[in-house]
PDB file as gemmi writes it, atoms N, CA and C in Angstrom:
CRYST1    1.000    1.000    1.000  90.00  90.00  90.00 P 1                      
ATOM      1  N   MET A   1       5.562 -13.368  26.247  1.00  0.00           N  
ATOM      2  CA  MET A   1       6.087 -13.305  24.910  1.00  0.00           C  
ATOM      3  C   MET A   1       6.695 -15.050  24.655  1.00  0.00           C  
ATOM      4  N   ARG A   2       7.835 -14.823  26.234  1.00  0.00           N  
ATOM      5  CA  ARG A   2       8.502 -16.502  26.281  1.00  0.00           C  
ATOM      6  C   ARG A   2       7.820 -17.502  26.430  1.00  0.00           C  
ATOM      7  N   ALA A   3       6.637 -17.544  27.218  1.00  0.00           N  
ATOM      8  CA  ALA A   3       6.347 -18.774  27.533  1.00  0.00           C  
ATOM      9  C   ALA A   3       5.663 -19.119  26.401  1.00  0.00           C  
ATOM     10  N   VAL A   4       4.900 -18.688  25.477  1.00  0.00           N  
ATOM     11  CA  VAL A   4       4.211 -18.916  24.447  1.00  0.00           C  
ATOM     12  C   VAL A   4       5.947 -19.584  23.338  1.00  0.00           C  
ATOM     13  N   THR A   5       6.712 -18.783  23.571  1.00  0.00           N  
ATOM     14  CA  THR A   5       7.859 -19.014  22.385  1.00  0.00           C  
ATOM     15  C   THR A   5       8.355 -20.406  23.277  1.00  0.00           C  
ATOM     16  N   GLN A   6       8.468 -20.829  24.498  1.00  0.00           N  
ATOM     17  CA  GLN A   6       8.987 -21.922  25.102  1.00  0.00           C  
ATOM     18  C   GLN A   6       8.307 -22.954  24.592  1.00  0.00           C  
ATOM     19  N   MET A   7       6.722 -22.721  25.037  1.00  0.00           N  
ATOM     20  CA  MET A   7       5.943 -23.730  24.358  1.00  0.00           C  
ATOM     21  C   MET A   7       6.275 -24.199  23.246  1.00  0.00           C  
ATOM     22  N   GLY A   8       6.334 -23.626  22.490  1.00  0.00           N  
ATOM     23  CA  GLY A   8       6.358 -23.428  21.198  1.00  0.00           C  
ATOM     24  C   GLY A   8       7.484 -24.677  20.710  1.00  0.00           C  
ATOM     25  N   LEU A   9       8.594 -24.406  21.171  1.00  0.00           N  
ATOM     26  CA  LEU A   9       9.953 -24.728  20.840  1.00  0.00           C  
ATOM     27  C   LEU A   9       9.841 -26.669  21.898  1.00  0.00           C  
ATOM     28  N   SER A  10       9.558 -26.646  22.890  1.00  0.00           N  
ATOM     29  CA  SER A  10       8.882 -27.683  23.459  1.00  0.00           C  
ATOM     30  C   SER A  10       8.169 -28.799  22.670  1.00  0.00           C  
ATOM     31  N   LEU A  11       6.947 -28.179  21.702  1.00  0.00           N  
ATOM     32  CA  LEU A  11       6.221 -29.064  21.771  1.00  0.00           C  
ATOM     33  C   LEU A  11       6.932 -29.197  19.198  1.00  0.00           C  
ATOM     34  N   GLY A  12       8.234 -28.621  19.260  1.00  0.00           N  
ATOM     35  CA  GLY A  12       8.791 -28.896  17.877  1.00  0.00           C  
ATOM     36  C   GLY A  12       8.012 -27.671  16.901  1.00  0.00           C  
ATOM     37  N   MET A  13       7.212 -26.874  17.629  1.00  0.00           N  
ATOM     38  CA  MET A  13       6.512 -26.066  16.367  1.00  0.00           C  
ATOM     39  C   MET A  13       7.575 -24.531  16.646  1.00  0.00           C  
ATOM     40  N   CYS A  14       6.992 -23.968  15.569  1.00  0.00           N  
ATOM     41  CA  CYS A  14       7.686 -22.478  14.965  1.00  0.00           C  
ATOM     42  C   CYS A  14       6.731 -21.886  15.594  1.00  0.00           C  
ATOM     43  N   THR A  15       7.319 -20.349  16.429  1.00  0.00           N  
ATOM     44  CA  THR A  15       6.505 -19.656  16.362  1.00  0.00           C  
ATOM     45  C   THR A  15       6.630 -18.113  15.749  1.00  0.00           C  
ATOM     46  N   THR A  16       5.714 -17.599  15.586  1.00  0.00           N  
ATOM     47  CA  THR A  16       5.499 -16.127  14.533  1.00  0.00           C  
ATOM     48  C   THR A  16       4.931 -15.197  15.687  1.00  0.00           C  
ATOM     49  N   ALA A  17       6.288 -14.187  15.980  1.00  0.00           N  
ATOM     50  CA  ALA A  17       6.228 -12.913  16.325  1.00  0.00           C  
ATOM     51  C   ALA A  17       5.331 -11.938  15.593  1.00  0.00           C  
ATOM     52  N   GLU A  18       4.403 -11.406  16.253  1.00  0.00           N  
ATOM     53  CA  GLU A  18       3.326 -10.848  15.249  1.00  0.00           C  
ATOM     54  C   GLU A  18       3.797  -9.386  15.745  1.00  0.00           C  
ATOM     55  N   GLY A  19       3.707  -7.861  14.594  1.00  0.00           N  
ATOM     56  CA  GLY A  19       4.086  -6.434  15.603  1.00  0.00           C  
ATOM     57  C   GLY A  19       4.959  -6.222  15.724  1.00  0.00           C  
ATOM     58  N   VAL A  20       6.826  -6.981  14.689  1.00  0.00           N  
ATOM     59  CA  VAL A  20       7.911  -6.634  15.503  1.00  0.00           C  
ATOM     60  C   VAL A  20       8.100  -4.991  14.369  1.00  0.00           C  
ATOM     61  N   GLU A  21       7.881  -4.147  15.307  1.00  0.00           N  
ATOM     62  CA  GLU A  21       8.114  -2.794  14.494  1.00  0.00           C  
ATOM     63  C   GLU A  21       9.712  -1.746  14.595  1.00  0.00           C  
ATOM     64  N   THR A  22      10.169  -2.558  15.618  1.00  0.00           N  
ATOM     65  CA  THR A  22      11.861  -1.923  15.890  1.00  0.00           C  
ATOM     66  C   THR A  22      12.658  -3.196  16.178  1.00  0.00           C  
ATOM     67  N   SER A  23      14.113  -2.701  15.584  1.00  0.00           N  
ATOM     68  CA  SER A  23      15.748  -3.798  15.436  1.00  0.00           C  
ATOM     69  C   SER A  23      15.474  -4.383  16.913  1.00  0.00           C  
ATOM     70  N   GLU A  24      14.895  -3.341  18.450  1.00  0.00           N  
ATOM     71  CA  GLU A  24      15.088  -3.691  19.655  1.00  0.00           C  
ATOM     72  C   GLU A  24      13.957  -4.727  19.319  1.00  0.00           C  
ATOM     73  N   GLN A  25      12.670  -4.236  19.313  1.00  0.00           N  
ATOM     74  CA  GLN A  25      12.050  -5.626  19.131  1.00  0.00           C  
ATOM     75  C   GLN A  25      12.135  -6.777  18.487  1.00  0.00           C  
ATOM     76  N   LEU A  26      13.141  -6.707  17.472  1.00  0.00           N  
ATOM     77  CA  LEU A  26      13.519  -7.749  16.765  1.00  0.00           C  
ATOM     78  C   LEU A  26      14.247  -9.054  17.860  1.00  0.00           C  
ATOM     79  N   ASP A  27      15.550  -8.270  18.735  1.00  0.00           N  
ATOM     80  CA  ASP A  27      16.519  -8.720  19.326  1.00  0.00           C  
ATOM     81  C   ASP A  27      15.952  -9.446  20.175  1.00  0.00           C  
ATOM     82  N   ILE A  28      14.731  -8.359  20.909  1.00  0.00           N  
ATOM     83  CA  ILE A  28      14.109  -9.561  21.871  1.00  0.00           C  
ATOM     84  C   ILE A  28      13.489 -10.536  21.078  1.00  0.00           C  
ATOM     85  N   VAL A  29      13.192 -10.518  20.216  1.00  0.00           N  
ATOM     86  CA  VAL A  29      12.203 -11.782  20.201  1.00  0.00           C  
ATOM     87  C   VAL A  29      13.031 -13.318  19.770  1.00  0.00           C  
ATOM     88  N   ARG A  30      14.357 -12.341  18.845  1.00  0.00           N  
ATOM     89  CA  ARG A  30      15.498 -13.621  18.655  1.00  0.00           C  
ATOM     90  C   ARG A  30      15.624 -13.779  19.688  1.00  0.00           C  
ATOM     91  N   SER A  31      16.007 -12.912  21.068  1.00  0.00           N  
ATOM     92  CA  SER A  31      16.586 -13.890  21.762  1.00  0.00           C  
ATOM     93  C   SER A  31      15.902 -14.948  23.074  1.00  0.00           C  
ATOM     94  N   GLU A  32      14.400 -14.536  22.815  1.00  0.00           N  
ATOM     95  CA  GLU A  32      13.493 -15.516  22.874  1.00  0.00           C  
ATOM     96  C   GLU A  32      13.023 -16.791  22.372  1.00  0.00           C  
ATOM     97  N   GLY A  33      14.053 -17.298  21.309  1.00  0.00           N  
ATOM     98  CA  GLY A  33      13.896 -17.973  20.548  1.00  0.00           C  
ATOM     99  C   GLY A  33      12.859 -18.428  19.212  1.00  0.00           C  
ATOM    100  N   CYS A  34      12.226 -16.970  18.806  1.00  0.00           N  
ATOM    101  CA  CYS A  34      11.323 -16.716  18.163  1.00  0.00           C  
ATOM    102  C   CYS A  34      12.106 -16.459  16.643  1.00  0.00           C  
ATOM    103  N   ARG A  35      11.893 -17.222  15.769  1.00  0.00           N  
ATOM    104  CA  ARG A  35      12.881 -17.247  14.469  1.00  0.00           C  
ATOM    105  C   ARG A  35      11.965 -16.566  13.404  1.00  0.00           C  
ATOM    106  N   GLU A  36      10.240 -16.733  13.196  1.00  0.00           N  
ATOM    107  CA  GLU A  36       9.881 -16.036  11.928  1.00  0.00           C  
ATOM    108  C   GLU A  36       8.941 -15.058  12.778  1.00  0.00           C  
ATOM    109  N   VAL A  37       9.046 -13.684  12.308  1.00  0.00           N  
ATOM    110  CA  VAL A  37       8.719 -12.528  12.563  1.00  0.00           C  
ATOM    111  C   VAL A  37       7.929 -11.650  11.420  1.00  0.00           C  
ATOM    112  N   GLN A  38       6.978 -10.819  11.810  1.00  0.00           N  
ATOM    113  CA  GLN A  38       6.107  -9.827  10.698  1.00  0.00           C  
ATOM    114  C   GLN A  38       5.593  -8.831  11.610  1.00  0.00           C  
ATOM    115  N   GLY A  39       6.010  -7.570  10.449  1.00  0.00           N  
ATOM    116  CA  GLY A  39       5.650  -6.483  11.096  1.00  0.00           C  
ATOM    117  C   GLY A  39       6.235  -5.571  10.646  1.00  0.00           C  
ATOM    118  N   TYR A  40       5.833  -4.563  10.729  1.00  0.00           N  
ATOM    119  CA  TYR A  40       6.121  -2.626  10.158  1.00  0.00           C  
ATOM    120  C   TYR A  40       7.315  -2.924   9.743  1.00  0.00           C  
ATOM    121  N   LEU A  41       8.479  -3.352  10.575  1.00  0.00           N  
ATOM    122  CA  LEU A  41       9.978  -3.623  10.130  1.00  0.00           C  
ATOM    123  C   LEU A  41      10.524  -3.836   9.282  1.00  0.00           C  
ATOM    124  N   PHE A  42       9.477  -4.770   8.455  1.00  0.00           N  
ATOM    125  CA  PHE A  42       9.595  -5.427   7.357  1.00  0.00           C  
ATOM    126  C   PHE A  42       8.740  -4.824   6.102  1.00  0.00           C  
ATOM    127  N   SER A  43       7.597  -4.871   6.425  1.00  0.00           N  
ATOM    128  CA  SER A  43       6.640  -4.245   5.383  1.00  0.00           C  
ATOM    129  C   SER A  43       5.508  -3.785   5.952  1.00  0.00           C  
ATOM    130  N   THR A  44       4.705  -2.923   5.112  1.00  0.00           N  
ATOM    131  CA  THR A  44       3.785  -2.522   5.376  1.00  0.00           C  
ATOM    132  C   THR A  44       2.984  -3.545   4.848  1.00  0.00           C  
ATOM    133  N   PRO A  45       1.508  -3.557   5.725  1.00  0.00           N  
ATOM    134  CA  PRO A  45       0.423  -4.353   4.978  1.00  0.00           C  
ATOM    135  C   PRO A  45       0.270  -4.367   3.599  1.00  0.00           C  
ATOM    136  N   LYS A  46       0.485  -5.470   2.856  1.00  0.00           N  
ATOM    137  CA  LYS A  46       0.418  -5.691   1.321  1.00  0.00           C  
ATOM    138  C   LYS A  46      -1.183  -6.900   1.154  1.00  0.00           C  
ATOM    139  N   PRO A  47      -1.837  -6.448   0.087  1.00  0.00           N  
ATOM    140  CA  PRO A  47      -2.800  -7.374  -0.300  1.00  0.00           C  
ATOM    141  C   PRO A  47      -1.426  -8.572  -0.946  1.00  0.00           C  
ATOM    142  N   ALA A  48      -2.452  -9.748  -0.640  1.00  0.00           N  
ATOM    143  CA  ALA A  48      -1.673 -11.207  -1.127  1.00  0.00           C  
ATOM    144  C   ALA A  48      -1.326 -11.167  -2.386  1.00  0.00           C  
ATOM    145  N   SER A  49      -1.974  -9.938  -3.679  1.00  0.00           N  
ATOM    146  CA  SER A  49      -1.880 -10.074  -4.563  1.00  0.00           C  
ATOM    147  C   SER A  49      -0.203  -9.799  -5.143  1.00  0.00           C  
ATOM    148  N   GLU A  50      -0.059  -8.684  -4.289  1.00  0.00           N  
ATOM    149  CA  GLU A  50       1.179  -7.623  -4.461  1.00  0.00           C  
ATOM    150  C   GLU A  50       2.554  -9.259  -4.113  1.00  0.00           C  
ATOM    151  N   ILE A  51       2.384  -9.866  -3.247  1.00  0.00           N  
ATOM    152  CA  ILE A  51       3.412 -10.333  -2.418  1.00  0.00           C  
ATOM    153  C   ILE A  51       4.586 -10.810  -3.511  1.00  0.00           C  
ATOM    154  N   ALA A  52       3.931 -11.684  -4.511  1.00  0.00           N  
ATOM    155  CA  ALA A  52       5.344 -12.138  -5.315  1.00  0.00           C  
ATOM    156  C   ALA A  52       5.931 -11.380  -6.196  1.00  0.00           C  
ATOM    157  N   ARG A  53       5.060 -10.337  -6.265  1.00  0.00           N  
ATOM    158  CA  ARG A  53       5.647  -8.826  -6.697  1.00  0.00           C  
ATOM    159  C   ARG A  53       6.826  -8.498  -5.724  1.00  0.00           C  
ATOM    160  N   MET A  54       6.733  -8.138  -5.149  1.00  0.00           N  
ATOM    161  CA  MET A  54       7.294  -7.580  -3.854  1.00  0.00           C  
ATOM    162  C   MET A  54       8.477  -8.436  -3.533  1.00  0.00           C  
ATOM    163  N   LEU A  55       8.763  -9.907  -3.991  1.00  0.00           N  
ATOM    164  CA  LEU A  55       9.911 -10.519  -3.651  1.00  0.00           C  
ATOM    165  C   LEU A  55      10.379 -10.655  -4.664  1.00  0.00           C  
ATOM    166  N   ALA A  56      10.075 -10.198  -5.471  1.00  0.00           N  
ATOM    167  CA  ALA A  56      10.819 -10.506  -6.511  1.00  0.00           C  
ATOM    168  C   ALA A  56      11.919  -9.240  -6.931  1.00  0.00           C  
ATOM    169  N   ALA A  57      10.573  -8.377  -6.862  1.00  0.00           N  
ATOM    170  CA  ALA A  57      12.016  -6.827  -6.754  1.00  0.00           C  
ATOM    171  C   ALA A  57      12.668  -7.000  -5.906  1.00  0.00           C  
ATOM    172  N   SER A  58      12.233  -7.290  -4.629  1.00  0.00           N  
ATOM    173  CA  SER A  58      13.752  -7.454  -3.588  1.00  0.00           C  
ATOM    174  C   SER A  58      14.597  -8.348  -3.832  1.00  0.00           C  
ATOM    175  N   GLY A  59      14.469  -9.317  -4.507  1.00  0.00           N  
ATOM    176  CA  GLY A  59      15.258 -10.566  -4.955  1.00  0.00           C  
ATOM    177  C   GLY A  59      15.066 -11.301  -3.913  1.00  0.00           C  
ATOM    178  N   LYS A  60      14.024 -11.559  -2.507  1.00  0.00           N  
ATOM    179  CA  LYS A  60      14.457 -12.674  -1.860  1.00  0.00           C  
ATOM    180  C   LYS A  60      13.332 -13.833  -2.015  1.00  0.00           C  
ATOM    181  N   GLU A  61      13.388 -15.006  -1.816  1.00  0.00           N  
ATOM    182  CA  GLU A  61      13.509 -15.920  -1.237  1.00  0.00           C  
ATOM    183  C   GLU A  61      12.506 -16.657  -1.005  1.00  0.00           C  
ATOM    184  N   GLY A  62      11.827 -15.281  -0.591  1.00  0.00           N  
ATOM    185  CA  GLY A  62      10.615 -15.677   0.088  1.00  0.00           C  
ATOM    186  C   GLY A  62      11.084 -16.010   1.604  1.00  0.00           C  
ATOM    187  N   ALA A  63       9.592 -16.935   2.391  1.00  0.00           N  
ATOM    188  CA  ALA A  63      10.398 -17.280   3.819  1.00  0.00           C  
ATOM    189  C   ALA A  63      11.527 -17.754   4.027  1.00  0.00           C  
ATOM    190  N   LYS A  64      11.836 -18.767   3.171  1.00  0.00           N  
ATOM    191  CA  LYS A  64      13.038 -19.362   3.489  1.00  0.00           C  
ATOM    192  C   LYS A  64      14.231 -18.481   3.783  1.00  0.00           C  
ATOM    193  N   THR A  65      14.475 -17.165   2.718  1.00  0.00           N  
ATOM    194  CA  THR A  65      15.292 -16.374   3.189  1.00  0.00           C  
ATOM    195  C   THR A  65      15.169 -15.787   4.495  1.00  0.00           C  
ATOM    196  N   ARG A  66      14.078 -14.973   4.334  1.00  0.00           N  
ATOM    197  CA  ARG A  66      13.754 -14.178   6.258  1.00  0.00           C  
ATOM    198  C   ARG A  66      14.227 -15.289   6.728  1.00  0.00           C  
ATOM    199  N   ARG A  67      13.220 -16.458   6.895  1.00  0.00           N  
ATOM    200  CA  ARG A  67      14.255 -17.614   8.073  1.00  0.00           C  
ATOM    201  C   ARG A  67      15.885 -17.071   8.453  1.00  0.00           C  
ATOM    202  N   SER A  68      16.351 -17.396   7.445  1.00  0.00           N  
ATOM    203  CA  SER A  68      17.671 -17.322   7.338  1.00  0.00           C  
ATOM    204  C   SER A  68      18.451 -16.110   7.845  1.00  0.00           C  
ATOM    205  N   GLN A  69      17.507 -15.224   7.734  1.00  0.00           N  
ATOM    206  CA  GLN A  69      18.345 -13.899   7.604  1.00  0.00           C  
ATOM    207  C   GLN A  69      17.913 -13.431   9.733  1.00  0.00           C  
ATOM    208  N   LEU A  70      17.169 -13.663  10.034  1.00  0.00           N  
ATOM    209  CA  LEU A  70      16.577 -13.966  11.064  1.00  0.00           C  
ATOM    210  C   LEU A  70      17.750 -14.538  12.150  1.00  0.00           C  
ATOM    211  N   SER A  71      17.951 -15.706  11.545  1.00  0.00           N  
ATOM    212  CA  SER A  71      18.811 -16.733  12.143  1.00  0.00           C  
ATOM    213  C   SER A  71      20.359 -16.421  12.453  1.00  0.00           C  
ATOM    214  N   ALA A  72      20.428 -15.223  11.225  1.00  0.00           N  
ATOM    215  CA  ALA A  72      22.386 -14.655  11.173  1.00  0.00           C  
ATOM    216  C   ALA A  72      22.214 -14.647  12.679  1.00  0.00           C  
ATOM    217  N   PRO A  73      23.840 -14.548  13.554  1.00  0.00           N  
ATOM    218  CA  PRO A  73      24.253 -13.831  14.782  1.00  0.00           C  
ATOM    219  C   PRO A  73      23.856 -12.090  14.588  1.00  0.00           C  
TER     220      PRO A  73                                                      
END                                                                             
């Protein structure tokens, strides 16, 4: 994970960690510089047709909000 994240950062690309299931895993990927994640910690898999409804119901603004939450200390 470290190598892929660092390569992405050096190329100016954002990397996404998949399969994040615990707060401890989130802490690890954050510490390695990964700012986008997905996994059961945030939600079970959903059909695309449910995503807009899920975001609206939770008051989220989508990926922008999620990224800002991940960047917070």
